[in-house]
Each structure stands twice: as structure tokens, then as C-alpha cells.
C-alpha angles and dihedrals in degrees: 000000000000131000127260090249090054093047092054091049094050091046093050091050089066098054114129138181114250091197139251131286136178117236134182111269097250091051094055098076109125094011125119114254116233101187132055114251115219133187108264090201138004118294115253089024093214140012098290126205112230101189136046109245138079134320118225144164104260088213089067092052091046089053091057107268111144102163116059127190111236109239104179144320134260129200136190112272098028125105121269116282127202132241098213106173136056120251090020128108141198122230103235138188133220110272096022125127113266105253118253109259093027127099107169136054122209112197122232090247090069094045142077117207119208135155095342096314133102116219115203109223099191138053093209096099122137128206109258095005122163095018125121103207125227112269094002092124099043128343120226112284095025114142108246101177131017127220112270093042114139105233113240127171094274089054092051089054090052093051089049090055094057093046102256110159091170134029132205109235139169111281109242119237123245103251131189125190118208127195122197135197138079089236094070128096135178116277090245092058127091105238122229119229092272098044137075132197124256113262109148095068091053095047091047089046089053092052087053093049086061085071096038095257118140107202128203117238124217134166127219122202120220094265120119096211092048093049094049093045096051096039091053089069096036095056091062099036098054135049095214129027115194114191134187121205136352096088105100130083099276120128088245097045095106102156100095090050092044091052092050091051091050095051099250111154111241107220094178141337118199130016130210093250144100127249105028103027097148093058110145122202130182147138136237114222108257088351144071131347107228128216111182109185127191114264098241106105100231091043089052093046095045095050092050091052096045101038116011099046098051086048091052091046092054092046090054091050096252120134118246113253111261115253115267128203134210137182120245114247090198133022123266122216116199121156108180116096091247137105107260122212100203121196108239140169113231120217135148136236125232090271090056097254117150116242129195118208115192117236108212117221144167100255137280092319094061097096093163090062090071093068090078098043123087098182149013112245111212106226110190128229124256104052131079100201132042111189128217109278094036111140115226136169117254138190117219116233116241 
């Protein structure tokens, strides 16, 4: 068995680039950007009015003028107008171009409008107020988004403002999810007393959908010839094979032997951890990367979160999320000499410190227990008791 640290290192060494593709803007949400986005013009592109009111020359106000003849009106979306005479003003709307010759906006709340004149009712006027200057947000050519950014709604809005109808993003891998075991039935079926419904393939599929990946599902019976025959084709057809079950020491756990017969390079089998100790990982030459998770639901889910997701993020040219730490709100007792990934709920106290509250469950088959957890806390080997207040790293659950 290898350590968690060694497993991570070996998995990261197999990352690869699946390529780049161009997709329509509204299909890019959740994808990983593979081109820098730069401002195609100044932002804002003109001196923009930020309050409804009047536009004046501040010099007129500083010289004592308090009543300004209204000499026109300007609205957002219209070409720039000109303030041509001293002691006059232009009524102006939010979002409009600052009139040529004007430099200051006085809001309606500080005015009284009568008989074609605007009377200023306060002396608290500043030179240049209520004007959003051209290029003050981002000058033309400024990099707005870097490659590797996961595109969210705000990023889609930024791309729209610079006229991007399509975006270059990381190409998604072809993924198949395989369930194994004669005890499994479809979710729409009524299980017999010796059967259970499939769940692992659906929770793994849900994780992939977070990245816009639609995976294919397929089931393998506990039959060595069937497993090898089907896998022989799938290892070439797909970039990633995710498996659930069939990797322990049972007489019907055929996957390790099948992988060996098919020429899949075993990188490791078994990690000094709980849950998920029987995790098998390997690579088919010029074919699929294989993540074979244990069949227990919590084990399968945890291994996907801890190992597969960071690998996928690196493949898609996205930086792995930096490690976060939280303090235990209650002690954890764990005697085996294994790294323990404890289910916890992450909160924070009034000072903003992150806290980890253990969520007690009934082992790696207790899938329902995951509903209350928001993270896996990485509890290191070599110690039996971790007292309240101990600070440990955690991985948020997607």
C-alpha cells in the first residue's frame, strides 16, 4: 500500500491536455477558459454620467453661479451633445455621455427646476462629481480574464461586453462510468431482498456534470470474460474510465486481474486510507486513464472528490484549489494507522475562523450521511486522538 501523498503525486503525473475547442458563448458556462480575454476598448468607453441631473462647468459654480439656464437634454444611448455657453446647463440622464464642455453633474435631489432654469440648493458640490471617467475601470488592452478561469455568469457577462460570441475552452474528455456487481439493479426497479439499486454511477455522473461532462453509463456483471471483452473496447474508445466496485479481495472482484490481462499499467492498488483503501489506478497505453473506486458508496464518492477531481482540473488547465484548514469542534478518535477522511460540516465563528464539525455515520455504506457533510477532513496517520481545536486540512465536497 502507498500513502495518500504518494497516491496524489502518482495521479498528478498522469495529467494530460485533452485539447481546445471553440464553443458559443452561452454554452461556455462552467467550462475552463483557454484564451485570455482583453478589453477591446476603454471601460467605460466614454465619460459616463452616473446620476440623473444637470451637467455644468464647475468653473461657473466656483465663480458663484447658482442658477443655470437649461440649454438641452441628453439621454443614454444618444450621441454626445455640447454645452456651448457659460452659466448654462444640460439636463442629463444616468448612462449618458458627459456633454462636451461640461465636467460636473449635479443630481436632481440638489436642484429646483423652474421656468427653464435649474437652481442649485446646496454648496456641497465637488469638481468632477458623478462622472465615471473613460477608461477608469479598465483601459483598452487590459487582461480581464486569464486562461484557466472557470467561466461563471459574471465571466460570461465580461465576454459579452467585449464582443465574444465564441470562447476557446478546454475540450472535455470522453468519460464512461462503469458499475459492477450482480447485486445491483436499475433505480426504477424494485430490488429483491438480496439486491440494491445503483447509486454510485449517478453520484459520479453528477460530479462530472459540474464540469459540463455528460458521461456514458454501463454495467458489468461479475463475469471475468464479459468484463475483459467489454473493457477491451472501452479502454480505446474513452479518455477516462471511472469504475465502481470489483477491486477488493473478493472472489468475484475481477477488475485488477482483467486490467492486467488487457495490458493496463497498474500505477497503484490500495492506499493507506479510510474509506477507500482498495482504490485501483492505472493507465492504458495511448488510451484511457482508469480510476477504479471501491464499491461502497461513501468510498467511491470520497475517492472521486479527493483524487479524480483535482486530476481533472489539472487536465483542463485549471489550478487545483489551494488547501484550506479548519479547527475541530469536537475530538476525533481513530486508531488504525491510516489517513482518515472524516465527513465534516464546515462553518465559521464570529471571528471568521473556519470550523469543522464531525458528522458521525455508520461506515462507507452509509451514503445518506453525506447529505449533512460539506467537506472531507484529512486526518493524518500516526495518532489516535485529535482533540477539539486541532487544525486540519479539508477538501470541500462538490
